[in-house]
N, C-alpha and C positions, 0 to 999 in steps of 0.2 A: 696603153698604160702598161707599164711593166712593174713587176713586183720584185723588189730586191730583198734579199735575206741578209740579215746581219749575223755576226758571230754568236749573238745571244739568243737567236730564235732556234726553234727545233729542240729535239731531245738532247743533242750534243751540246747545244748552247746552255741548256739548263744545268746539265752536269758540270759544265765548266764554271757556271755562276756559283754553284754550291762549293766548288773547290776554291774559289777566289775569296771566300769569307776570311781566310787567314787565321783560323784557329780561335775565333772569338768565343766558341761554345765549349772550349776545353774546361773540364772540371765541373760542368753543369750537373752531370749525373751524381757526382760525389756530394755536391751541395744539396741536391734534392734528397738524397739518401739520408744525409745528416739531419735535414729538416724533418723527415718522417720517422727517424729513430725513436723519439719519445713516444709517439703514437703506437709504434710497433711494440715497444716494451710494455706500454699500458694495456694493450690488447692481450698480450701474452700473460700478464698478471691476472687479468679478469678471467681468461680461459682456465688458468691454473686454479683459481679460486672456485670456479664452477666444477672442475674435476674433484676438488676436495669436498665439495658439497655432495656430489654423487657418491664418492667413496664413503662418506659418513653415513649416507642412507644404507649402503650395503653393509657396513660394519654394525650399525644399530640393529638391523634385521637379523643378521647372523648371530650376534651376541644374545639377542632375546631368544632365538631359537635354541641355542646351546644351553642357555640358562633354564629354559622351560624343560628341556629333555633331562638335564641333570637333576632338577628339582622333582620331577615326576617320578623318577626312579630311585630317589634317595630313601633309604630305610630310616635313617636318623638325621635330624636337622636338615630338612629339605630347603629351607631358606638360605642357609649357609652354602649348601651345595649349588643352589641356583646362582647365588651371587658370585661364587668362585668360578663357576663354569662360564658365566657371562663375561667376566673380566679377564679370563685367562689369555685369550688371543688378541685382546685389544692393544694396539700400539700405544706408547707412552703419551703421545699428544692427545689421545682420546680418553685413555683410562683415568687420567688425573681428574677430569671433571665429569666422569660418568655417574649417572644415578640409576641404580638397579632396584626395581620393585618386583618382589616375587610373591606368589600366592594365588589368589583368585577366589571368587565367590562361588564358583561352580564346584561341586564335589567330584565330578568326573574329569574335570580339565584343570591342569596346573598351568597358570599363566605367568609370564614374565614380561616386564616392560623395561626397556633400556632407553635412557635419554642421553644423547651425546651432544656436546657443544662442537660446532664446526671450528676447527683451528684456522687462524688467519696466517697467510703467507708472510705478510709484513705487519707484525703486531703494532708497531708505533704509528703506522699510517692510518689505519681504520680498524674498527671492530664490528663484525657482523652481529654478534650477540644473538646467534640463531641456535636453537636446539632442535635436533632431529630425534624423533621418537620411533622406536621399533617395538612392536608387540608380537608375541608368539604364544602359542598354547600347545600343550602336549597332554595326551590322555594319562590319567594317573594309573600307575601300575598297582594292581592288587597284590598285597602282601598276604601270602597264605601261611598260616601258622598250623603246623602239624602237631 
């Protein structure tokens, strides 16, 4: 019994068979990419919105901290100084809906609370309607009258 090899057997035969397809798979990568493009864009929008949520946490904490420090050291009108300090460095997208509460029940600690609404990247598409709250306190500075 003898074994005969054809042109399609072996590694050389397999390579030749792949070459003989005649370009039937041309453009397949482009079609697959176009099919995945909406999913890629959707994932990027969700990731960007997550970044906005994280940035809002950072802004709320920082604004509350600045407001508490300004209010604790103000000689006159500590509430106005607290509010002005908290809103000073906020970007427009956050400062329009910011709610600042200053004061506190403790005599030794001046507290500030800042509530910020998370902006939406695509306003007409959906609305998160989420508020992030930042709270901070600063020791009251004693005013010495000589």
